[in-house]
ChimeraX commands (.cxc) that place a marker at each C-alpha (Angstrom):
marker #1 position 55.64,329.31,52.06 radius 0.5
marker #1 position 52.15,329.06,50.80 radius 0.5
marker #1 position 52.14,325.48,51.84 radius 0.5
marker #1 position 52.89,326.39,55.44 radius 0.5
marker #1 position 50.05,328.86,55.47 radius 0.5
marker #1 position 47.60,326.28,54.05 radius 0.5
marker #1 position 48.78,323.75,56.58 radius 0.5
marker #1 position 48.11,326.09,59.44 radius 0.5
marker #1 position 44.69,327.22,58.22 radius 0.5
marker #1 position 43.79,323.52,57.72 radius 0.5
marker #1 position 44.58,322.89,61.38 radius 0.5
marker #1 position 42.47,325.74,62.73 radius 0.5
marker #1 position 39.04,324.12,62.15 radius 0.5
marker #1 position 40.37,320.96,63.85 radius 0.5
marker #1 position 41.46,323.02,66.93 radius 0.5
marker #1 position 38.00,324.75,66.96 radius 0.5
marker #1 position 36.34,321.41,66.84 radius 0.5
marker #1 position 38.57,320.05,69.65 radius 0.5
marker #1 position 37.78,323.21,71.72 radius 0.5
marker #1 position 34.04,322.79,71.11 radius 0.5
marker #1 position 34.18,319.18,72.12 radius 0.5
marker #1 position 36.14,320.06,75.35 radius 0.5
marker #1 position 33.56,322.87,76.10 radius 0.5
marker #1 position 30.69,320.34,75.56 radius 0.5
marker #1 position 32.26,317.78,77.78 radius 0.5
marker #1 position 32.93,320.42,80.56 radius 0.5
marker #1 position 29.39,321.66,80.20 radius 0.5
marker #1 position 28.09,317.95,80.47 radius 0.5
marker #1 position 30.28,317.35,83.39 radius 0.5
marker #1 position 28.90,320.49,85.18 radius 0.5
marker #1 position 25.34,319.53,84.26 radius 0.5
marker #1 position 25.72,316.09,85.72 radius 0.5
marker #1 position 27.27,317.53,88.92 radius 0.5
marker #1 position 24.37,320.02,89.37 radius 0.5
marker #1 position 21.76,317.29,88.67 radius 0.5
marker #1 position 23.51,314.92,91.02 radius 0.5
marker #1 position 23.50,317.48,93.87 radius 0.5
marker #1 position 19.63,317.98,93.38 radius 0.5
marker #1 position 19.13,314.20,93.28 radius 0.5
marker #1 position 21.13,313.82,96.57 radius 0.5
marker #1 position 18.79,316.39,98.14 radius 0.5
marker #1 position 15.76,314.49,96.81 radius 0.5
marker #1 position 17.16,311.21,98.04 radius 0.5
marker #1 position 17.85,312.60,101.50 radius 0.5
marker #1 position 14.38,314.08,101.75 radius 0.5
marker #1 position 12.55,310.91,100.67 radius 0.5
marker #1 position 14.66,308.71,102.90 radius 0.5
marker #1 position 13.91,310.95,105.93 radius 0.5
marker #1 position 10.19,310.71,105.11 radius 0.5
marker #1 position 10.55,307.03,104.21 radius 0.5
marker #1 position 8.82,307.73,100.85 radius 0.5
marker #1 position 9.45,304.46,99.06 radius 0.5
marker #1 position 7.61,305.15,95.85 radius 0.5
marker #1 position 9.62,308.27,94.95 radius 0.5
marker #1 position 12.84,306.54,95.96 radius 0.5
marker #1 position 12.10,303.71,93.60 radius 0.5
marker #1 position 11.53,306.11,90.63 radius 0.5
marker #1 position 14.76,308.00,91.57 radius 0.5
marker #1 position 16.91,304.89,92.06 radius 0.5
marker #1 position 15.74,303.57,88.75 radius 0.5
marker #1 position 17.77,306.11,86.87 radius 0.5
marker #1 position 20.24,307.46,89.62 radius 0.5
marker #1 position 23.14,307.65,90.31 radius 0.5
marker #1 position 24.05,308.87,86.98 radius 0.5
marker #1 position 26.79,306.75,85.41 radius 0.5
marker #1 position 29.38,308.71,83.37 radius 0.5
marker #1 position 29.53,306.19,80.64 radius 0.5
marker #1 position 25.83,306.46,79.86 radius 0.5
marker #1 position 25.08,308.94,77.14 radius 0.5
marker #1 position 21.37,309.52,77.86 radius 0.5
marker #1 position 21.61,309.29,81.59 radius 0.5
marker #1 position 20.07,312.68,82.31 radius 0.5
marker #1 position 17.28,312.00,79.89 radius 0.5
marker #1 position 16.56,308.62,81.60 radius 0.5
marker #1 position 16.42,310.47,84.96 radius 0.5
marker #1 position 14.00,313.04,83.60 radius 0.5
marker #1 position 11.62,310.33,82.21 radius 0.5
marker #1 position 11.70,308.57,85.63 radius 0.5
marker #1 position 10.93,311.82,87.49 radius 0.5
marker #1 position 8.27,312.86,84.89 radius 0.5
marker #1 position 6.46,309.49,85.43 radius 0.5
marker #1 position 6.70,309.96,89.24 radius 0.5
marker #1 position 5.08,313.36,88.93 radius 0.5
marker #1 position 2.29,311.93,86.68 radius 0.5
marker #1 position 1.51,308.74,88.49 radius 0.5
marker #1 position 2.33,309.65,92.11 radius 0.5
marker #1 position 2.05,313.38,92.59 radius 0.5
marker #1 position 0.50,312.90,96.06 radius 0.5
marker #1 position 3.85,311.63,97.29 radius 0.5
marker #1 position 5.61,314.86,96.49 radius 0.5
marker #1 position 5.50,318.00,98.48 radius 0.5
marker #1 position 6.14,321.56,97.15 radius 0.5
marker #1 position 9.82,321.42,97.73 radius 0.5
marker #1 position 10.01,318.09,96.01 radius 0.5
marker #1 position 8.21,319.47,92.97 radius 0.5
marker #1 position 10.55,322.52,92.92 radius 0.5
marker #1 position 13.69,320.40,93.00 radius 0.5
marker #1 position 12.36,318.15,90.23 radius 0.5
marker #1 position 11.61,321.37,88.13 radius 0.5
marker #1 position 15.11,322.57,88.79 radius 0.5
marker #1 position 16.48,319.33,87.31 radius 0.5
marker #1 position 14.26,319.68,84.30 radius 0.5
marker #1 position 15.39,323.33,83.75 radius 0.5
marker #1 position 19.05,322.33,84.01 radius 0.5
marker #1 position 18.60,319.53,81.47 radius 0.5
marker #1 position 16.88,321.81,79.01 radius 0.5
marker #1 position 19.88,324.26,78.96 radius 0.5
marker link #1:1,2 radius 0.2
marker link #1:2,3 radius 0.2
marker link #1:3,4 radius 0.2
marker link #1:4,5 radius 0.2
marker link #1:5,6 radius 0.2
marker link #1:6,7 radius 0.2
marker link #1:7,8 radius 0.2
marker link #1:8,9 radius 0.2
marker link #1:9,10 radius 0.2
marker link #1:10,11 radius 0.2
marker link #1:11,12 radius 0.2
marker link #1:12,13 radius 0.2
marker link #1:13,14 radius 0.2
marker link #1:14,15 radius 0.2
marker link #1:15,16 radius 0.2
marker link #1:16,17 radius 0.2
marker link #1:17,18 radius 0.2
marker link #1:18,19 radius 0.2
marker link #1:19,20 radius 0.2
marker link #1:20,21 radius 0.2
marker link #1:21,22 radius 0.2
marker link #1:22,23 radius 0.2
marker link #1:23,24 radius 0.2
marker link #1:24,25 radius 0.2
marker link #1:25,26 radius 0.2
marker link #1:26,27 radius 0.2
marker link #1:27,28 radius 0.2
marker link #1:28,29 radius 0.2
marker link #1:29,30 radius 0.2
marker link #1:30,31 radius 0.2
marker link #1:31,32 radius 0.2
marker link #1:32,33 radius 0.2
marker link #1:33,34 radius 0.2
marker link #1:34,35 radius 0.2
marker link #1:35,36 radius 0.2
marker link #1:36,37 radius 0.2
marker link #1:37,38 radius 0.2
marker link #1:38,39 radius 0.2
marker link #1:39,40 radius 0.2
marker link #1:40,41 radius 0.2
marker link #1:41,42 radius 0.2
marker link #1:42,43 radius 0.2
marker link #1:43,44 radius 0.2
marker link #1:44,45 radius 0.2
marker link #1:45,46 radius 0.2
marker link #1:46,47 radius 0.2
marker link #1:47,48 radius 0.2
marker link #1:48,49 radius 0.2
marker link #1:49,50 radius 0.2
marker link #1:50,51 radius 0.2
marker link #1:51,52 radius 0.2
marker link #1:52,53 radius 0.2
marker link #1:53,54 radius 0.2
marker link #1:54,55 radius 0.2
marker link #1:55,56 radius 0.2
marker link #1:56,57 radius 0.2
marker link #1:57,58 radius 0.2
marker link #1:58,59 radius 0.2
marker link #1:59,60 radius 0.2
marker link #1:60,61 radius 0.2
marker link #1:61,62 radius 0.2
marker link #1:62,63 radius 0.2
marker link #1:63,64 radius 0.2
marker link #1:64,65 radius 0.2
marker link #1:65,66 radius 0.2
marker link #1:66,67 radius 0.2
marker link #1:67,68 radius 0.2
marker link #1:68,69 radius 0.2
marker link #1:69,70 radius 0.2
marker link #1:70,71 radius 0.2
marker link #1:71,72 radius 0.2
marker link #1:72,73 radius 0.2
marker link #1:73,74 radius 0.2
marker link #1:74,75 radius 0.2
marker link #1:75,76 radius 0.2
marker link #1:76,77 radius 0.2
marker link #1:77,78 radius 0.2
marker link #1:78,79 radius 0.2
marker link #1:79,80 radius 0.2
marker link #1:80,81 radius 0.2
marker link #1:81,82 radius 0.2
marker link #1:82,83 radius 0.2
marker link #1:83,84 radius 0.2
marker link #1:84,85 radius 0.2
marker link #1:85,86 radius 0.2
marker link #1:86,87 radius 0.2
marker link #1:87,88 radius 0.2
marker link #1:88,89 radius 0.2
marker link #1:89,90 radius 0.2
marker link #1:90,91 radius 0.2
marker link #1:91,92 radius 0.2
marker link #1:92,93 radius 0.2
marker link #1:93,94 radius 0.2
marker link #1:94,95 radius 0.2
marker link #1:95,96 radius 0.2
marker link #1:96,97 radius 0.2
marker link #1:97,98 radius 0.2
marker link #1:98,99 radius 0.2
marker link #1:99,100 radius 0.2
marker link #1:100,101 radius 0.2
marker link #1:101,102 radius 0.2
marker link #1:102,103 radius 0.2
marker link #1:103,104 radius 0.2
marker link #1:104,105 radius 0.2
marker link #1:105,106 radius 0.2
marker link #1:106,107 radius 0.2
view
């Protein structure tokens, strides 16, 4: 009997690890979805205004590929450079959308 109890207790941490991994994957999936929605909005805005420079920066790191582990970080880096080197091409709403992406990524 003791052996059965030990076996069950040995499996609990593995289950907890699996649940944590699933939760992390689910959170990552949701993060990518939210970031993708904001990028679509930026893409549409910049296409409508024919803002080529911001589009180049965005398209350098977006769309986010699911197989790329640091995809959101690469997107953040591209948008950070855009804000530093071409702030004049961004209006207030563009800045706000980029900030929302940064806040989501920090969570």
